[in-house]
C-alpha positions in Angstrom: -23.7 -68.0 -21.8 -25.1 -67.2 -18.4 -27.7 -69.5 -16.9 -29.9 -67.0 -15.2 -31.9 -69.6 -13.3 -28.7 -70.5 -11.5 -27.7 -67.0 -10.4 -27.9 -67.0 -6.6 -31.0 -65.4 -5.2 -32.6 -65.3 -1.8 -36.3 -65.2 -1.4 -37.4 -62.5 1.0 -40.2 -63.5 3.3 -42.8 -61.1 2.1 -46.2 -61.1 0.6 -30.8 -24.5 -11.1 -30.3 -23.9 -14.0 -27.3 -25.8 -15.3 -25.4 -22.8 -16.6 -25.4 -21.0 -13.2 -24.6 -24.2 -11.3 -26.9 -23.3 -8.5 -29.4 -25.3 -6.5 -32.8 -24.9 -8.0 -35.2 -22.5 -6.2 -37.4 -24.9 -4.3 -39.4 -24.2 -1.3 -40.5 -27.4 0.3 -43.8 -27.5 2.2 -46.2 -30.3 2.9 -47.2 -32.0 -0.3 -49.3 -29.7 -2.4 -49.8 -31.9 -5.5 -47.8 -34.9 -6.5 -45.4 -35.1 -9.4 -47.1 -37.6 -11.6 -44.2 -38.4 -13.9 -46.2 -40.6 -16.2 -48.0 -37.5 -17.5 -45.2 -37.2 -20.0 -46.4 -40.3 -21.7 -50.0 -39.0 -21.8 -49.3 -35.5 -22.9 -46.4 -35.8 -25.4 -45.9 -39.4 -26.2 -49.6 -40.0 -26.2 -50.5 -37.0 -28.3 -47.7 -36.4 -30.7 -45.8 -39.7 -30.6 -48.6 -41.9 -32.0 -50.2 -39.1 -34.1 -53.6 -40.6 -33.6 -55.0 -37.2 -32.5 -53.8 -35.7 -35.7 -55.4 -38.4 -37.9 -58.6 -38.3 -35.9 -59.3 -34.6 -36.5 -60.2 -34.4 -40.2 -60.5 -30.6 -40.0 -56.8 -30.4 -39.4 -55.7 -32.7 -42.2 -58.3 -32.3 -44.9 -58.5 -28.5 -44.9 -55.0 -27.2 -45.8 -56.0 -23.6 -45.9 -56.5 -22.8 -42.2 -56.1 -24.4 -38.8 -58.6 -22.7 -36.6 -58.4 -19.0 -37.3 -54.8 -19.1 -38.6 -54.1 -19.5 -42.3 -51.3 -21.8 -43.3 -48.6 -19.3 -44.0 -46.5 -19.2 -47.2 -43.1 -19.5 -45.7 -41.3 -19.8 -49.0 -39.0 -22.6 -50.1 -37.3 -24.8 -47.6 -33.5 -25.0 -47.8 -32.5 -28.7 -47.9 -29.4 -28.0 -45.8 -31.5 -26.3 -43.1 -33.9 -29.3 -42.9 -31.0 -31.7 -42.9 -29.7 -29.9 -39.8 -32.9 -30.5 -37.9 -33.1 -33.7 -35.9 -30.0 -35.5 -37.2 -30.5 -39.2 -37.2 -27.0 -40.0 -35.7 -25.0 -43.1 -35.8 -25.5 -46.5 -34.3 -23.2 -47.0 -31.3 -22.4 -50.6 -30.7 -19.9 -51.4 -27.9 -16.6 -53.2 -28.7 -17.8 -56.1 -26.5 -20.9 -56.5 -28.7 -18.8 -56.4 -31.9 -16.6 -59.2 -30.5 -19.4 -61.3 -29.0 -23.0 -60.5 -29.8 -24.2 -63.4 -27.7 -23.7 -61.3 -24.5 -26.7 -59.1 -25.4 -28.6 -61.7 -27.4 -28.7 -64.0 -24.4 -30.6 -61.2 -22.7 -33.1 -60.0 -25.4 -33.7 -63.5 -27.0 -33.4 -65.8 -24.0 -36.3 -67.5 -22.2 -33.9 -67.8 -19.2 -33.4 -64.1 -19.0 -37.1 -63.5 -19.5 -37.9 -65.9 -16.6 -35.2 -64.2 -14.5 -36.8 -60.8 -15.2 -40.2 -62.0 -14.2 -38.9 -63.5 -10.9 -37.1 -60.2 -10.0 -40.0 -58.0 -11.0 -42.5 -60.1 -9.0 -40.2 -60.1 -6.0 -39.8 -56.3 -6.1 -43.6 -55.8 -6.4 -44.2 -58.0 -3.4 -42.6 -55.5 -1.1 -45.3 -52.8 -0.6 -43.1 -49.8 -0.4 -46.0 -47.3 -0.2 -45.5 -43.7 0.8 -48.2 -41.4 2.2 -48.5 -37.7 2.4 -48.5 -38.1 6.2 -45.1 -39.8 6.3 -42.5 -38.1 8.5 -38.7 -38.1 8.4 -37.4 -41.6 9.1 -35.6 -40.2 12.2 -38.9 -39.1 13.6 -40.9 -42.2 12.9 -39.3 -45.4 11.5 -42.6 -47.3 11.8 -43.8 -45.6 8.6 -40.9 -47.0 6.6 -40.7 -50.6 7.7 -41.0 -52.0 4.2 -37.9 -50.4 2.8 -35.4 -52.5 4.7 -37.3 -55.5 3.4 -36.9 -54.1 -0.2 -33.2 -53.6 0.4 -32.9 -57.2 1.6 -34.7 -58.4 -1.5 -32.3 -56.5 -3.8 -29.3 -57.9 -1.9 -30.5 -61.4 -2.3 -31.5 -61.1 -5.9 -28.3 -59.3 -7.1 -25.4 -60.6 -5.0 -22.6 -59.5 -7.4 -23.8 -55.9 -7.4 -23.8 -55.9 -3.6 -20.4 -57.5 -3.4 -18.8 -55.2 -5.9 -20.5 -51.8 -5.5 -20.0 -49.7 -2.4 -23.5 -49.6 -0.8 -24.5 -46.8 1.4 -27.7 -45.9 3.2 -28.6 -42.2 3.1 -31.2 -40.9 5.6 -31.9 -44.5 6.6 -33.6 -45.7 3.3 -32.0 -43.9 0.4 -29.7 -46.3 -1.5 -26.4 -45.0 -3.0 -24.4 -47.6 -4.8 -21.0 -46.8 -6.3 -19.0 -48.8 -8.8 -15.7 -47.0 -8.6 -13.9 -46.6 -11.9 -10.1 -46.9 -12.5 -9.8 -43.5 -14.3 -10.5 -40.6 -11.9 -10.3 -38.1 -14.8 -13.6 -39.4 -16.2 -16.8 -37.9 -14.9 -19.1 -40.4 -13.2 -22.4 -41.5 -14.6 -25.5 -41.3 -12.4 -28.6 -43.6 -12.7 -31.7 -42.6 -10.7 -35.0 -44.2 -9.7 -37.3 -44.3 -6.7 -38.1 -47.2 -4.5 -41.5 -46.0 -3.3 -44.9 -46.5 -4.9 -48.2 -44.7 -4.6 -50.6 -46.2 -2.0 -53.3 -48.6 -2.9 -56.7 -47.5 -1.7 -58.2 -50.4 0.2 -61.6 -49.5 -1.2 -60.4 -50.3 -4.7 -59.0 -53.8 -4.0 -62.0 -55.4 -5.6 -61.3 -53.5 -8.8 -57.8 -55.1 -9.2 -57.8 -58.1 -11.6 -54.6 -59.3 -9.7 -53.9 -58.4 -6.1 -51.6 -55.3 -6.2 -48.8 -56.7 -4.1 -49.0 -60.3 -5.1 -46.7 -60.0 -8.1 -48.1 -62.1 -10.9 -47.7 -62.5 -14.6 -49.0 -64.0 -17.8 -47.3 -64.5 -21.1 -47.2 -60.7 -21.8 -47.6 -58.7 -18.6 -46.3 -58.4 -15.1 -48.9 -57.1 -12.7 -48.8 -55.1 -9.5 -48.2 -51.8 -7.9 -44.9 -50.3 -8.9 -44.7 -52.5 -12.0 -44.4 -49.4 -14.3 -43.6 -46.7 -11.7 -40.9 -47.5 -11.2 -39.6 -50.8 -10.0 -39.2 -51.8 -13.6 -36.4 -49.2 -13.9 -34.7 -50.4 -10.7 -34.8 -54.0 -11.8 -33.4 -53.0 -15.2 -30.5 -51.2 -13.6 -29.7 -54.1 -11.2 -30.1 -56.8 -13.9 -27.8 -54.9 -16.3 -25.0 -54.4 -13.7 -25.4 -57.9 -12.3 -24.9 -59.2 -15.9 -22.0 -56.8 -16.6 -20.2 -58.0 -13.5 -20.9 -61.6 -14.3 -19.4 -61.0 -17.8 -16.2 -59.6 -16.3 -16.8 -55.9 -16.8 -13.9 -53.7 -15.6 -14.9 -50.1 -15.7 -12.8 -47.0 -16.2 -15.7 -44.6 -15.5 -17.4 -44.5 -12.1 -21.1 -45.6 -12.2 -23.5 -44.6 -9.4 -27.1 -45.7 -8.6 -29.1 -43.2 -6.5 -32.4 -44.6 -5.4 -34.7 -42.3 -3.4 -37.6 -43.6 -1.3 -40.2 -40.9 -1.3 -40.6 -39.5 -4.8 -44.3 -39.9 -4.7 -44.4 -37.3 -1.9 -42.0 -34.9 -3.6 -38.6 -36.5 -2.6 -38.4 -34.4 0.5 -36.5 -37.0 2.5 -34.9 -39.3 -0.1 -33.7 -37.5 -3.2 -33.0 -34.3 -1.2 -30.6 -36.1 1.1 -29.0 -38.2 -1.7 -28.4 -35.1 -3.9 -26.8 -33.3 -0.9 -24.3 -36.2 -0.4 -23.5 -36.3 -4.1 -23.0 -32.5 -4.4 -20.8 -32.5 -1.3 -18.8 -35.4 -2.5 -18.3 -34.6 -6.2 -19.2 -30.9 -6.6 -21.4 -29.1 -9.1 -21.2 -30.0 -12.8 -19.4 -33.2 -11.8 -21.4 -35.9 -13.6 -21.2 -36.9 -17.3 -24.9 -37.4 -17.4 -28.0 -38.4 -15.3 -30.6 -40.9 -16.3 -33.9 -41.0 -14.5 -37.5 -42.3 -15.0 -39.7 -41.0 -17.8 -42.9 -41.7 -19.6 -43.9 -43.7 -22.7 -41.0 -43.5 -25.1 -40.9 -46.1 -27.8 -43.2 -46.5 -30.8 -43.4 -46.7 -34.6 -44.8 -43.9 -36.7 -45.3 -44.5 -40.4 -43.0 -47.5 -40.1 -40.2 -45.5 -38.4 -39.1 -46.6 -34.9 -39.0 -43.6 -32.6 -37.5 -43.2 -29.1 -38.5 -39.9 -27.4 -36.3 -38.8 -24.5 -37.4 -35.9 -22.3 -34.6 -33.4 -21.9 -36.4 -30.8 -19.9 -39.4 -30.6 -17.5 -41.9 -27.9 -16.7 -41.9 -26.0 -13.4 -44.4 -26.6 -10.6 -46.3 -24.4 -8.2 -49.3 -24.7 -6.0 -51.3 -21.5 -5.3 -53.7 -21.3 -2.4 -56.3 -18.6 -2.5 -58.3 -17.9 0.7 -61.3 -15.5 1.0 -62.7 -14.3 4.3 -66.0 -12.4 4.5 -68.6 -11.5 7.1 -71.0 -14.3 8.0 -74.7 -14.2 8.8 -78.0 -16.0 8.5 -78.7 -17.7 5.2 -82.2 -16.1 5.1 -80.5 -12.7 4.5 -77.9 -13.4 1.8 -75.9 -10.9 -0.2 -76.1 -11.0 -3.9 -72.9 -13.1 -3.9 -71.9 -15.1 -0.9 -68.3 -15.9 -0.1 -68.5 -19.1 -2.2 -70.3 -17.2 -5.0 -67.4 -14.7 -5.1 -64.9 -17.4 -5.1 -66.8 -19.1 -7.9 -66.6 -15.9 -10.0 -62.8 -16.0 -9.4 -62.5 -19.6 -10.5 -64.5 -18.9 -13.6 -62.2 -15.9 -14.4 -59.1 -17.9 -13.9 -60.3 -20.8 -16.1 -61.5 -18.4 -18.8 -58.1 -16.7 -19.0 -55.6 -19.4 -19.7 -51.9 -18.8 -20.0 -50.8 -17.8 -23.5 -49.2 -20.7 -25.4 -45.6 -20.3 -26.5 -43.2 -22.5 -28.5 -39.6 -21.2 -28.7 -36.9 -22.7 -30.8 -35.3 -24.1 -27.7 -38.4 -26.0 -26.6 -37.8 -29.8 -27.1 -41.5 -30.1 -28.1 -40.5 -28.5 -31.4 -37.7 -31.0 -31.8 -40.2 -33.8 -31.2 -42.5 -32.4 -33.9 -39.8 -31.7 -36.4 -38.4 -35.2 -36.1 -41.9 -36.7 -36.9 -42.2 -34.2 -39.8 -38.8 -35.0 -41.2 -38.9 -38.8 -41.1 -42.5 -39.6 -41.7 -45.3 -38.7 -44.2 -47.9 -38.1 -41.5 -48.0 -34.3 -42.2 -49.1 -32.6 -45.4 -46.2 -30.8 -47.0 -47.8 -27.4 -46.3 -47.7 -28.3 -42.6 -44.1 -29.5 -42.7 -42.8 -26.2 -44.0 -44.2 -24.4 -41.0 -43.0 -27.0 -38.6 -39.5 -26.8 -40.0 -39.5 -23.0 -39.8 -41.3 -22.6 -36.5 -38.1 -21.8 -34.7 -37.1 -19.0 -37.0 -40.3 -17.6 -38.6 -43.0 -15.9 -36.6 -45.8 -16.8 -39.0 -44.8 -20.4 -39.0 -44.5 -20.4 -35.3 -47.9 -19.0 -34.8 -49.4 -21.6 -37.1 -47.7 -24.5 -35.2 -48.8 -23.1 -31.9 -52.4 -22.9 -33.1 -52.2 -26.4 -34.6 -50.9 -27.9 -31.3 -53.5 -25.9 -29.3 -56.3 -27.7 -31.2 -55.0 -31.1 -29.9 -56.5 -31.8 -26.4 -53.3 -33.3 -25.0 -50.5 -31.6 -26.9 -51.7 -28.1 -26.0 -50.6 -28.6 -22.4 -47.0 -29.0 -23.6 -46.8 -25.4 -24.9 -48.3 -23.4 -22.1 -48.4 -23.0 -18.3 -51.4 -25.1 -17.1 -53.7 -24.2 -14.2 -55.7 -26.9 -12.5 -58.3 -26.1 -9.9 -57.8 -29.1 -7.8 -59.2 -28.4 -4.3 -62.0 -26.2 -3.1 -63.4 -25.9 0.5 -66.0 -23.6 2.0 -69.1 -23.3 4.2 -70.1 -25.3 7.3 -73.9 -25.3 7.4 -76.8 -24.9 5.0 -78.4 -22.0 6.9 -75.2 -20.1 7.7 -73.5 -17.7 5.3 -70.0 -19.0 4.6 -67.3 -16.9 6.1 -64.3 -18.7 4.6 -63.4 -20.5 1.4 -60.2 -21.8 -0.1 -59.1 -22.9 -3.5 -55.9 -24.7 -4.5 -54.6 -24.4 -8.0 -51.8 -26.5 -9.4 -49.6 -25.0 -12.1 -47.1 -26.7 -14.4 -45.0 -23.9 -15.7 -44.0 -23.7 -19.3 -40.3 -23.7 -20.2 -40.4 -20.2 -21.5 -42.1 -18.8 -18.4 -41.3 -18.6 -14.7 -42.7 -18.8 -11.2 -43.0 -15.0 -11.1 -45.0 -14.8 -14.3 -47.3 -17.5 -13.0 -47.9 -15.7 -9.7 -48.4 -12.3 -11.4 -51.1 -13.7 -13.6 -53.1 -15.2 -10.7 -52.6 -12.1 -8.6 -54.0 -10.1 -11.5 -57.1 -12.4 -11.8 -57.8 -12.0 -8.1 -57.3 -8.3 -8.1 -60.0 -8.0 -10.8 -62.5 -9.8 -8.6 -61.4 -8.0 -5.4 -62.0 -4.6 -7.0 -65.3 -5.8 -8.4 -66.6 -6.8 -5.0 -64.8 -4.2 -2.8 -62.4 -6.6 -1.1 -58.9 -6.4 0.1 -56.0 -8.5 -1.4 -52.8 -9.8 0.2 -50.2 -11.9 -1.5 -47.7 -13.7 0.8 -48.5 -11.1 3.5 -47.9 -8.1 1.2 -50.8 -5.8 0.9 -52.0 -5.1 -2.7 -55.4 -3.8 -1.8 -56.3 -2.9 1.8 -58.8 -5.0 3.7 -62.3 -3.7 3.8 -65.4 -4.4 5.9 -66.5 -6.8 3.1 -63.4 -9.0 3.6 -60.2 -9.8 1.8 -58.4 -12.4 -0.3 -55.1 -13.9 0.9 -52.8 -15.6 -1.5 -50.0 -18.0 -0.6 -48.0 -20.7 -2.4 -46.5 -24.0 -1.6 -43.5 -25.6 -3.2 -42.0 -23.5 -6.0 -40.0 -25.1 -8.8 -38.8 -23.2 -11.8 -38.8 -24.9 -15.2 -35.6 -26.9 -15.7 -32.8 -26.1 -18.0 -32.8 -27.9 -21.4 -30.2 -30.7 -21.8 -28.3 -30.3 -25.1 -29.2 -32.5 -28.1 -26.0 -31.8 -29.9 -23.2 -33.1 -27.7 -21.3 -36.4 -27.1 -23.5 -37.2 -24.1 -26.7 -37.2 -26.1 -24.9 -39.0 -29.0 -24.0 -41.9 -26.7 -27.6 -42.2 -25.5 -29.0 -41.9 -29.0 -26.5 -44.3 -30.6 -27.2 -47.0 -27.9 -30.9 -46.7 -28.4 -30.5 -47.0 -32.1 -28.4 -50.1 -31.6 -31.1 -51.8 -29.4 -34.0 -50.7 -31.5 -32.5 -51.3 -34.9 -30.7 -54.5 -34.1 -33.3 -56.2 -32.0 -36.6 -54.5 -31.5 -37.3 -53.4 -35.1 -34.7 -55.1 -37.2 -36.8 -55.0 -40.4 -38.0 -51.4 -40.1 -36.6 -48.1 -41.2 -33.7 -46.6 -39.3 -34.6 -45.6 -35.8 -34.9 -42.0 -34.8 -34.1 -40.7 -31.3 -35.6 -37.3 -30.4 -35.7 -34.9 -27.5 -39.1 -34.0 -25.9 -40.6 -32.4 -22.9 -41.5 -33.8 -19.5 -44.6 -31.8 -18.6 -44.5 -33.1 -15.0 -41.6 -33.4 -12.5 -39.2 -36.1 -11.4 -36.6 -36.3 -8.6 -34.0 -34.9 -11.0 -34.9 -31.4 -9.8 -32.8 -32.1 -6.7 -29.8 -33.0 -8.9 -29.9 -30.2 -11.4 -26.5 -28.7 -10.4 -24.7 -32.0 -11.0 -24.9 -32.2 -14.8 -26.3 -30.3 -17.8 -27.1 -33.7 -19.4 -30.2 -35.0 -17.8 -32.4 -37.6 -19.5 -35.8 -38.7 -18.2 -36.1 -42.0 -20.0 -37.7 -45.3 -19.3 -37.9 -47.9 -22.0 -41.6 -48.2 -22.4 -43.6 -49.1 -25.5 -47.0 -48.7 -23.8 -48.2 -45.7 -25.8 -51.5 -45.4 -24.1 -50.4 -44.8 -20.5 -53.9 -45.9 -19.2 -52.9 -49.4 -20.3 -50.2 -49.4 -17.7 -52.5 -48.5 -14.8 -50.0 -46.1 -13.3 -51.2 -44.5 -10.1 -54.5 -46.4 -10.4 -55.8 -49.9 -10.4 -54.3 -52.8 -12.4 -50.9 -51.4 -12.8 -48.7 -53.5 -15.1 -45.7 -53.6 -17.3 -44.8 -55.5 -20.5 -42.3 -58.2 -19.8 -40.5 -57.4 -23.1 -40.0 -53.8 -22.1 -38.2 -54.7 -18.9 -36.0 -57.2 -20.8 -35.2 -54.7 -23.4 -34.6 -51.9 -20.8 -32.1 -54.2 -19.1 -30.3 -54.8 -22.4 -30.3 -51.1 -23.2 -28.7 -50.2 -19.8 -26.2 -53.0 -20.3 -25.0 -51.6 -23.6 -25.3 -48.0 -22.5 -22.9 -48.6 -19.6 -20.4 -50.2 -22.0 -20.7 -47.4 -24.5 -20.3 -44.8 -21.7 -17.2 -46.6 -20.4 -15.6 -46.8 -23.8 -16.0 -43.0 -24.3 -12.7 -41.3 -23.2 -14.1 -37.8 -23.0 -15.1 -36.2 -19.7 
């Protein structure tokens, strides 16, 4: 058994779519809205996973005749074989090494030494303030903005010596980390593990609101506190602890394993993930990886006594739309009926009053998420279950489920393109008519939609207002309505990201992930509960994986996290923290997942 307190450590002195195999259509411009990955936990895992919103709305559960304006349809009898085909529970997958010697994993999940080891590593990682700011430039232009990252690398090297002795360690674009554990069998596709080193900045004005200083790295008997604790130094530490332990236990791999750690995910990954992905694509080619694992939201819970692990297998698209309006100025004592700002307000009201139409296709993993809950728990009335099971093949059932989800404040965002009016500017003086105003809208694009459909909808909204007030309209420089003496709208967009492809839920890659999670959950986390269920779901926000889409069709955005209410983790705000047990179990999961991946002989 490993004595983790004796492992050598150095203290650092600190306080495309898959099928086409093409690079995703991304236009990078200065940050136009951050990719808050933890939204997945709030929108899906927080709304559907716990089912609290369902239980809390008695009108949904007590009245079984209608949901909103839609009657519960009579979808007829449900074929048992059809239901059985939905959300298969799958098999436990325990590595050979586990079957031969369970103490290898048990000394991780049940050991105070490993728990203390985890605390020490997490606190050391937190104490390096690897903040990134919207103003950061390429490292080649200004290294002074990135001075904390070499310190973080030094910490990792001191804390995980075997990894750094055994892996090939490369620096990409100065601060991206690419670590390769070469396998003995070149015919096996490599496995890619992703995370990001950077954290969101701490506003100095909020320091008095932190119960524990954000970069001090402290803990109690349950939590580890500090910026980056949940986003996502916990995942980095899980990777390194798992591989350090594997190497310590004599692991000899046939499959190649790669860690790719970006350094600017919080500002869209323009410098880190972009450069790392380019190296990997040039080195290995498209469709060259067996699977990719990256960060995700809240994932682990129990529903009706059944342990669930929800794994995002797709993510929504992303687009920022900027709308500018220029009109004649003048003295405020002689105002028109609607000033520039008044007209823009009319437009904002129209946009918000005409939301995108919700849609839930059979391929959407949100439906898989819902069907798994319906199949394995008693949280839904039978009349609801029938429609949930048939929502992918019956239009009436589909309409019912869409209406049902649309009544839940968080879940509704998973089945439609969202539009958030995030920034508005206009006017310079109280007695001068505004000549200019600007609105920025952030869109998260539904899986069944596209960037084009999103742009077309907003252009249509603006055209309605432009015609109403006799204004011109230009979109990306193209004239739609000619400019008039009254002024004109100008539309432009920032970064464009199409919705991702959906990773398969019926292949060997997902089976290995599912089987390993069942092993950890069933054998150690919930040993007295019902059989664990692993389901696909949707990431409503975006991760760095969008830079890596062409490398594999099997992309899982998963972090072991049992913090169902994401607000409890303080991600992107004050009092960020992570459960010690979650980091321990995450390390054990990665340890067993790597062994299972290596034992699989398929490509």
